[in-house]
C-alpha positions as CSV (number, residue, x, y, z in Angstrom):
1,M,0.0,0.0,0.1
2,N,2.9,2.3,-0.6
3,T,2.9,4.9,-3.3
4,Q,6.0,4.3,-5.2
5,D,4.1,3.3,-8.3
6,T,1.6,6.1,-8.3
7,Q,1.4,9.4,-10.2
8,E,2.2,12.7,-8.7
9,A,0.0,14.0,-5.9
10,G,-1.9,16.3,-8.1
11,T,-3.7,13.5,-9.9
12,P,-7.2,15.0,-10.7
13,G,-10.6,13.5,-10.5
14,A,-11.9,10.6,-8.5
15,V,-12.1,6.7,-8.5
16,I,-15.3,4.9,-7.6
17,V,-15.2,1.2,-6.5
18,G,-18.5,-0.4,-7.4
19,G,-20.9,0.1,-10.3
20,G,-24.1,-0.3,-8.6
21,F,-26.6,2.5,-8.2
22,T,-24.5,4.2,-5.3
23,G,-21.4,4.3,-7.5
24,L,-23.2,5.3,-10.7
25,A,-25.2,8.0,-8.9
26,A,-22.0,9.5,-7.5
27,A,-20.2,9.3,-10.8
28,L,-23.1,11.3,-12.3
29,E,-22.8,14.0,-9.8
30,L,-19.1,14.4,-10.5
31,A,-19.4,14.0,-14.2
32,E,-22.2,16.5,-14.5
33,R,-19.9,19.1,-12.7
34,G,-17.1,18.4,-15.3
35,R,-15.0,16.3,-12.9
36,P,-13.0,13.3,-14.3
37,V,-14.3,10.1,-12.7
38,T,-13.5,6.4,-13.2
39,V,-15.8,3.7,-11.9
40,L,-14.4,0.2,-11.5
41,E,-16.9,-2.7,-11.4
42,R,-15.8,-6.3,-10.8
43,E,-18.6,-7.9,-12.6
44,P,-19.0,-8.0,-16.4
45,E,-21.9,-5.8,-16.3
46,L,-23.0,-2.7,-14.2
47,G,-25.7,-2.8,-11.7
48,G,-24.5,-4.5,-8.5
49,L,-27.4,-6.1,-6.5
50,A,-29.7,-4.6,-9.2
51,G,-28.0,-6.6,-11.9
52,S,-30.3,-8.3,-14.4
53,F,-30.5,-11.7,-16.3
54,D,-32.3,-13.1,-19.2
55,V,-35.8,-14.6,-18.6
56,G,-38.6,-15.5,-20.9
57,G,-37.1,-15.3,-24.4
58,G,-34.3,-12.9,-23.9
59,R,-36.3,-10.4,-21.7
60,R,-34.4,-9.0,-18.7
61,I,-35.3,-9.0,-15.1
62,E,-33.4,-8.3,-11.8
63,R,-31.5,-11.1,-10.0
64,F,-32.9,-9.9,-6.7
65,Y,-36.6,-8.5,-6.6
66,H,-36.9,-4.7,-6.7
67,H,-39.9,-2.2,-6.5
68,W,-40.3,1.3,-5.3
69,F,-42.6,3.1,-2.9
70,D,-44.2,6.5,-3.4
71,S,-41.8,7.9,-0.9
72,D,-38.7,6.8,-2.9
73,R,-38.2,10.3,-4.3
74,E,-34.4,10.0,-5.1
75,I,-34.6,7.2,-7.6
76,L,-37.9,8.6,-8.9
77,D,-36.3,12.0,-9.4
78,L,-33.3,10.2,-11.1
79,C,-35.6,8.6,-13.6
80,A,-37.1,12.0,-14.3
81,R,-33.6,13.6,-14.9
82,L,-32.9,10.8,-17.4
83,G,-36.2,11.0,-19.2
84,L,-37.7,7.8,-17.9
85,S,-40.7,9.1,-15.8
86,D,-43.1,7.7,-18.4
87,A,-41.6,4.3,-17.8
88,V,-42.3,4.2,-14.1
89,E,-45.6,2.4,-13.6
90,P,-47.9,2.2,-10.4
91,H,-49.2,-1.2,-9.5
92,L,-51.8,-2.1,-6.9
93,T,-50.5,-5.1,-5.2
94,R,-51.6,-7.7,-2.6
95,T,-49.7,-8.8,0.5
96,G,-50.3,-11.8,2.6
97,M,-48.8,-14.1,5.2
98,Y,-48.0,-17.9,5.3
99,Y,-48.8,-19.2,8.9
100,A,-49.7,-22.6,10.2
101,N,-50.0,-24.1,6.7
102,A,-52.4,-21.5,5.5
103,I,-52.2,-18.3,3.5
104,Y,-53.8,-15.0,4.8
105,R,-54.3,-12.0,2.8
106,L,-53.2,-8.7,4.6
107,S,-53.8,-6.0,2.2
108,S,-56.7,-4.2,3.9
109,P,-58.2,-3.5,7.5
110,L,-60.9,-6.2,6.7
111,D,-58.1,-8.7,6.0
112,L,-56.7,-8.0,9.4
113,L,-60.0,-8.7,11.0
114,R,-60.1,-12.0,9.3
115,F,-56.7,-13.1,10.5
116,V,-58.0,-15.9,12.8
117,P,-54.5,-16.9,14.2
118,L,-55.0,-13.9,16.6
119,P,-57.9,-13.2,18.8
120,L,-60.1,-10.3,17.9
121,L,-58.5,-7.9,20.2
122,D,-55.0,-8.8,19.1
123,R,-56.1,-8.3,15.4
124,I,-57.3,-4.9,16.3
125,R,-54.0,-4.1,18.2
126,L,-52.1,-5.5,15.0
127,G,-54.0,-3.0,12.9
128,V,-53.5,-0.1,15.2
129,M,-49.7,-0.8,15.5
130,A,-48.9,0.7,12.1
131,L,-50.8,3.9,12.9
132,R,-48.9,4.2,16.2
133,A,-45.5,3.5,14.4
134,R,-46.2,6.2,12.0
135,R,-46.8,8.8,14.8
136,V,-43.2,8.4,15.7
137,D,-41.5,11.4,14.1
138,D,-38.0,11.0,15.5
139,W,-36.3,7.6,15.3
140,R,-33.8,8.8,17.9
141,A,-36.5,8.2,20.5
142,L,-36.3,4.4,19.6
143,E,-32.6,3.9,18.9
144,H,-31.8,2.5,22.4
145,L,-34.6,-0.2,22.1
146,T,-34.6,-3.6,20.3
147,A,-37.3,-4.4,17.8
148,E,-38.8,-6.9,20.1
149,Q,-39.0,-4.3,23.0
150,W,-40.8,-1.7,20.8
151,L,-43.1,-4.1,19.0
152,V,-44.2,-5.8,22.3
153,S,-44.9,-2.2,23.9
154,L,-47.1,-1.5,20.7
155,G,-49.1,-4.6,20.3
156,G,-48.5,-7.0,23.1
157,R,-46.6,-10.2,23.4
158,R,-49.0,-12.5,21.6
159,V,-49.1,-10.2,18.5
160,Y,-45.2,-10.2,18.5
161,D,-44.9,-13.9,18.9
162,V,-47.4,-14.8,15.9
163,V,-46.5,-11.9,13.5
164,W,-43.2,-10.3,14.1
165,R,-40.9,-12.8,15.9
166,P,-41.0,-15.3,13.0
167,L,-40.3,-12.5,10.5
168,L,-37.2,-11.3,12.5
169,E,-36.0,-14.7,13.1
170,G,-36.6,-15.6,9.4
171,K,-34.6,-12.7,8.3
172,F,-31.9,-12.3,10.9
173,G,-31.7,-15.7,12.4
174,E,-29.5,-15.7,15.4
175,H,-29.2,-11.9,15.3
176,A,-33.1,-11.4,15.5
177,E,-33.0,-10.4,19.3
178,Q,-30.3,-7.9,18.6
179,V,-32.2,-6.0,15.8
180,G,-32.9,-2.4,16.7
181,A,-36.3,-0.8,16.8
182,T,-35.3,1.8,14.3
183,W,-35.1,-0.9,11.7
184,M,-38.6,-2.1,12.2
185,W,-39.9,1.4,12.4
186,T,-38.7,2.2,9.1
187,K,-40.4,-0.8,7.6
188,L,-43.7,0.0,9.3
189,R,-43.6,3.7,8.4
190,L,-42.6,3.0,4.8
191,R,-45.2,0.3,4.0
192,G,-47.9,2.3,5.7
193,G,-47.1,5.4,3.6
194,S,-47.4,3.3,0.4
195,R,-51.0,2.2,1.0
196,T,-54.3,3.6,-0.4
197,R,-57.2,4.7,2.0
198,S,-58.6,1.2,1.5
199,G,-55.4,-0.3,2.8
200,S,-54.2,-1.6,-0.6
201,E,-50.5,-1.1,-1.4
202,V,-49.3,0.9,-4.4
203,L,-45.8,0.0,-5.6
204,H,-43.8,1.2,-8.6
205,Y,-41.9,-0.7,-11.2
206,L,-39.9,0.6,-14.1
207,R,-40.8,-0.9,-17.4
208,G,-37.9,-3.1,-18.4
209,G,-36.7,-3.3,-14.7
210,S,-33.6,-1.7,-13.2
211,E,-31.6,-2.4,-16.5
212,T,-33.6,0.3,-18.1
213,L,-32.2,2.8,-15.6
214,I,-28.7,1.3,-15.5
215,T,-28.6,1.5,-19.4
216,A,-29.7,5.2,-19.1
217,L,-27.1,6.0,-16.6
218,H,-24.4,4.3,-18.7
219,K,-25.4,6.3,-21.8
220,R,-25.4,9.5,-19.9
221,L,-22.2,9.0,-18.1
222,T,-20.5,7.9,-21.3
223,E,-21.7,11.1,-23.0
224,L,-20.2,13.1,-20.2
225,G,-16.7,11.4,-20.5
226,A,-16.8,9.2,-17.5
227,D,-14.4,6.2,-17.5
228,L,-16.6,3.0,-16.8
229,R,-14.5,-0.1,-16.5
230,T,-16.3,-3.6,-15.9
231,D,-14.5,-7.0,-15.2
232,T,-12.1,-4.9,-13.1
233,V,-11.3,-6.2,-9.6
234,V,-9.7,-3.8,-7.2
235,D,-7.4,-5.5,-4.7
236,S,-6.3,-2.7,-2.5
237,V,-6.4,1.1,-1.7
238,V,-3.1,2.8,-2.2
239,T,-2.2,5.3,0.5
240,D,1.0,7.3,1.7
241,G,1.5,9.4,4.8
242,T,-0.9,12.2,3.6
243,G,-3.9,10.0,2.5
244,V,-5.2,8.1,-0.5
245,T,-3.2,8.0,-3.8
246,G,-5.2,5.5,-5.8
247,V,-6.3,1.9,-6.0
248,R,-4.5,-1.2,-7.3
249,T,-6.3,-3.7,-9.5
250,R,-5.9,-7.6,-9.4
251,E,-3.7,-7.3,-12.5
252,G,-1.4,-5.1,-10.6
253,D,-2.2,-1.8,-12.3
254,V,-2.6,1.4,-10.1
255,V,-5.4,3.7,-10.9
256,P,-4.2,7.0,-9.4
257,A,-6.7,9.4,-7.7
258,R,-6.6,11.7,-4.6
259,H,-10.3,10.9,-4.0
260,V,-11.5,7.2,-3.8
261,L,-15.2,6.3,-2.9
262,L,-15.7,2.7,-1.8
263,T,-19.3,1.5,-2.3
264,N,-18.9,-2.1,-1.2
265,A,-19.8,-3.6,2.2
266,P,-17.7,-2.4,5.2
267,E,-15.9,-5.8,5.7
268,Q,-14.9,-5.7,1.9
269,A,-13.8,-2.1,2.3
270,A,-11.7,-3.2,5.2
271,D,-10.1,-6.0,3.0
272,L,-9.2,-3.4,0.4
273,L,-7.4,-1.2,3.2
274,D,-5.8,-4.3,4.9
275,P,-5.3,-6.8,2.0
276,V,-4.9,-10.6,3.0
277,G,-1.3,-11.4,3.3
278,S,-0.2,-8.0,4.4
279,D,1.6,-7.8,7.7
280,S,-0.4,-4.8,8.8
281,P,-2.8,-2.2,7.5
282,A,0.0,0.3,7.0
283,G,0.5,3.4,5.0
284,H,-1.3,5.9,7.0
285,P,-1.9,6.3,10.7
286,A,-5.7,6.4,10.4
287,V,-6.0,3.0,8.7
288,P,-5.8,0.6,11.5
289,A,-8.7,2.1,13.5
290,L,-10.9,2.4,10.4
291,V,-10.3,-1.1,9.6
292,R,-11.4,-2.2,13.0
293,R,-14.5,-0.2,12.8
294,L,-15.4,-1.6,9.4
295,R,-14.8,-5.2,10.5
296,G,-17.4,-4.6,13.4
297,I,-20.4,-4.2,11.1
298,R,-22.1,-7.5,10.9
299,Y,-23.8,-8.6,7.5
300,L,-26.0,-11.4,6.3
301,A,-25.8,-13.1,2.9
302,N,-28.7,-13.8,0.6
303,V,-29.9,-16.8,-1.5
304,C,-32.5,-16.1,-4.0
305,L,-34.2,-18.8,-6.1
306,V,-36.0,-17.5,-9.1
307,L,-38.6,-19.6,-10.7
308,E,-39.8,-19.2,-14.3
309,N,-43.4,-20.9,-14.0
310,N,-46.0,-21.7,-16.7
311,R,-48.7,-20.8,-14.3
312,R,-49.0,-18.6,-11.2
313,L,-48.7,-19.8,-7.6
314,S,-51.2,-17.5,-6.0
315,D,-52.7,-14.1,-6.6
316,T,-50.4,-12.5,-3.9
317,Y,-47.4,-10.3,-4.8
318,W,-45.6,-10.3,-1.5
319,L,-46.1,-13.4,0.8
320,N,-44.4,-13.1,4.2
321,V,-43.5,-16.5,5.6
322,N,-44.2,-16.9,9.4
323,D,-43.3,-20.6,9.5
324,P,-39.9,-21.5,10.8
325,S,-39.7,-24.7,9.0
326,F,-40.2,-23.0,5.6
327,P,-36.6,-22.3,4.2
328,Y,-37.5,-18.8,2.8
329,V,-38.6,-15.6,4.6
330,G,-40.5,-14.4,1.6
331,V,-42.1,-15.6,-1.6
332,I,-42.4,-12.8,-4.2
333,E,-44.5,-13.4,-7.2
334,H,-43.2,-10.6,-9.3
335,T,-45.6,-11.2,-12.2
336,N,-48.5,-10.4,-9.7
337,M,-47.2,-6.9,-10.0
338,D,-45.8,-6.7,-13.5
339,A,-47.7,-8.8,-16.1
340,P,-46.3,-12.0,-17.2
341,E,-46.8,-10.9,-20.8
342,H,-43.6,-8.8,-20.2
343,Y,-41.8,-12.0,-19.7
344,G,-42.9,-14.2,-22.6
345,G,-45.9,-15.5,-20.5
346,R,-43.7,-16.8,-17.7
347,H,-44.7,-16.3,-14.1
348,V,-41.5,-15.1,-12.3
349,V,-41.3,-16.0,-8.5
350,Y,-38.5,-14.9,-6.1
351,L,-37.9,-17.1,-3.1
352,S,-35.6,-15.1,-0.7
353,K,-33.5,-16.2,2.3
354,Y,-31.0,-14.1,4.4
355,L,-28.6,-16.3,6.1
356,P,-24.8,-16.5,7.2
357,R,-22.2,-17.2,4.6
358,D,-21.5,-20.6,6.1
359,D,-25.1,-21.7,6.1
360,A,-25.7,-25.1,4.4
361,L,-28.2,-23.6,2.1
362,Y,-25.9,-20.9,0.9
363,R,-23.1,-23.5,0.1
364,M,-25.5,-25.7,-1.9
365,S,-25.2,-26.0,-5.7
366,D,-27.9,-24.5,-7.7
367,E,-29.3,-28.0,-8.4
368,E,-29.3,-28.8,-4.8
369,V,-31.1,-25.5,-3.8
370,F,-33.9,-26.2,-6.3
371,A,-34.4,-29.8,-5.3
372,Y,-34.4,-28.8,-1.6
373,S,-37.1,-26.2,-2.2
374,L,-39.5,-28.3,-4.1
375,P,-41.2,-30.1,-1.2
376,H,-41.5,-26.9,0.6
377,L,-43.3,-25.4,-2.2
378,R,-45.7,-28.3,-2.5
379,R,-46.5,-27.9,1.1
380,M,-47.2,-24.3,0.8
381,F,-49.1,-24.6,-2.5
382,P,-50.7,-28.1,-2.6
383,G,-51.4,-28.0,-6.3
384,F,-47.9,-27.1,-7.3
385,D,-46.0,-29.6,-9.5
386,R,-42.4,-29.7,-10.7
387,S,-43.8,-29.5,-14.3
388,W,-44.9,-25.9,-13.6
389,V,-41.3,-24.7,-13.5
390,E,-39.9,-24.1,-17.0
391,D,-36.5,-22.8,-15.7
392,Y,-34.9,-21.6,-12.5
393,H,-32.0,-19.6,-11.4
394,V,-30.1,-19.4,-8.1
395,W,-28.4,-16.0,-7.2
396,R,-26.2,-15.3,-4.1
397,A,-25.1,-12.1,-2.6
398,E,-22.3,-12.5,0.1
399,Y,-23.1,-9.1,1.6
400,A,-27.0,-8.4,1.4
401,Q,-28.3,-7.1,4.7
402,P,-26.5,-5.2,7.4
403,V,-27.6,-6.1,11.0
404,I,-28.9,-2.9,12.5
405,T,-28.6,-3.0,16.3
406,P,-29.6,-0.5,19.0
407,R,-27.5,2.7,19.1
408,Y,-26.2,1.8,15.6
409,T,-25.1,5.4,15.1
410,R,-22.1,4.7,17.2
411,D,-21.0,1.9,14.9
412,M,-22.0,3.2,11.5
413,P,-19.2,4.0,9.1
414,P,-18.8,7.6,8.3
415,L,-18.9,9.0,4.6
416,Q,-15.8,10.9,5.4
417,T,-13.2,8.8,6.9
418,G,-10.2,9.8,8.9
419,L,-8.0,8.9,5.9
420,T,-7.8,11.9,3.6
421,G,-9.5,11.3,0.3
422,L,-11.2,8.1,1.1
423,Y,-15.0,8.0,1.2
424,L,-17.4,5.2,2.2
425,A,-21.1,4.8,0.9
426,S,-22.8,1.5,1.4
427,M,-26.0,-0.1,2.5
428,A,-24.7,0.0,6.0
429,Q,-24.8,3.8,6.0
430,V,-28.3,4.6,4.9
431,F,-29.5,4.4,8.6
432,P,-32.1,4.9,9.7
433,E,-33.6,3.6,6.5
434,D,-33.0,0.0,5.4
435,R,-31.1,-1.0,2.3
436,G,-32.7,-0.2,-1.2
437,T,-32.0,1.3,-4.5
438,N,-33.5,4.6,-3.6
439,Y,-31.1,5.1,-0.6
440,A,-28.3,3.8,-2.8
441,V,-28.9,6.7,-5.1
442,R,-29.3,9.2,-2.3
443,E,-26.0,8.2,-0.7
444,G,-24.2,8.1,-4.0
445,R,-25.3,11.6,-4.8
446,R,-24.4,12.9,-1.4
447,A,-20.8,11.3,-1.8
448,G,-20.6,12.6,-5.3
449,R,-21.5,16.2,-4.4
450,L,-19.0,16.1,-1.4
451,I,-16.1,14.9,-3.5
452,A,-16.8,17.4,-6.2
453,D,-16.7,20.2,-3.5
454,R,-13.4,18.8,-2.3
455,L,-12.0,19.0,-5.9
456,R,-13.2,22.5,-6.3
457,T,-11.7,23.6,-3.1
458,Q,-8.3,22.0,-4.1
459,E,-8.4,23.9,-7.4
460,A,-9.2,27.1,-5.7
461,Y,-6.4,26.9,-3.3
462,G,-3.9,25.1,-5.5
463,A,-3.8,22.0,-3.3
């Protein structure tokens, strides 16, 4: 991590590690201000966790499910800036819950009253909970609480045990009891704000999926002169006694820059500052403490099984799973939101599971994941048959969900680090909101504006 092989200290512009929405949004802010910017993406295509694949006769769809809420103004505004507003389509969707071998619809107040696993009084408490949660204006009042403490105070122990505990344990596993109340508050506030007066939920989806936006960003950035490099793996951040001087790729090339934005997960960022095999995270006195802080953020991986079916499983878009014996926490039937006609008549279903990287399911082959899932699908949907599945895909993300704990602000990595010229923008830093493409754009824009200001200041003072 020395600088013997870098350019002089006055190297202009910025390098962004990661070509997902965070990195591309940051690059756009810099490029539109006339600043040289280079984006380095390890995958063959841009997009990150919003990357797409072929489904239904060459049509493209995200590897991991995506939709937007009315409140997702950052990404909706970005679509407008790129001339895509007409391609953003609202959809009225249905949500439900799988509990005790039965599916319950939960899209309206009347649905809640029909939720027989809870006594009537608890059903009313469940319905009132979202209203009470939305009255909380300042998340700081909740930051010292766990999700369990707060949810029990809102709706009682029985509502928590039937509805919320299985969801938290299904998503966070052994970390469920440590999840902060702020994480759940964000979820309740966001979903409540996306519902109509009748209780139905309105979600937005971009025609052609996230790839439509990625393609538009690529075109605009190329027009502005940004350097976008795919299939480029960054191995380390290069520093000297004054700060960042660039990044080194796996091929050994150094891309010089006095401003480097890392958009990957904190542990990955730590690996770039303290590469495997190095004696110590040397080069700058601020690096060791920063590395320790980054390694303290816990993440869960994700396995997503995507089915291309010749008929639909149900009429529900989003099915929460409150059964600990079912291997997935959610069944998202995408084509109950966006019509199957857009996918060659295929019915696209996502089955999602958050889990540790050493979990057996994460380490299975694609074929093993599919075979393992079939009997569970038959139990949930008794009419389901293997012949329904025309094709399937298994996607994995090593870093998918940060574990948000009480008083998370003490641990959250900063945008501006103690290392001059190094910036961090990841899903671990969108707090109090949870991960999502909208917040990826927001944090990317914020980082891009900050770096552009630093470059302007350096020019003004001849730094």
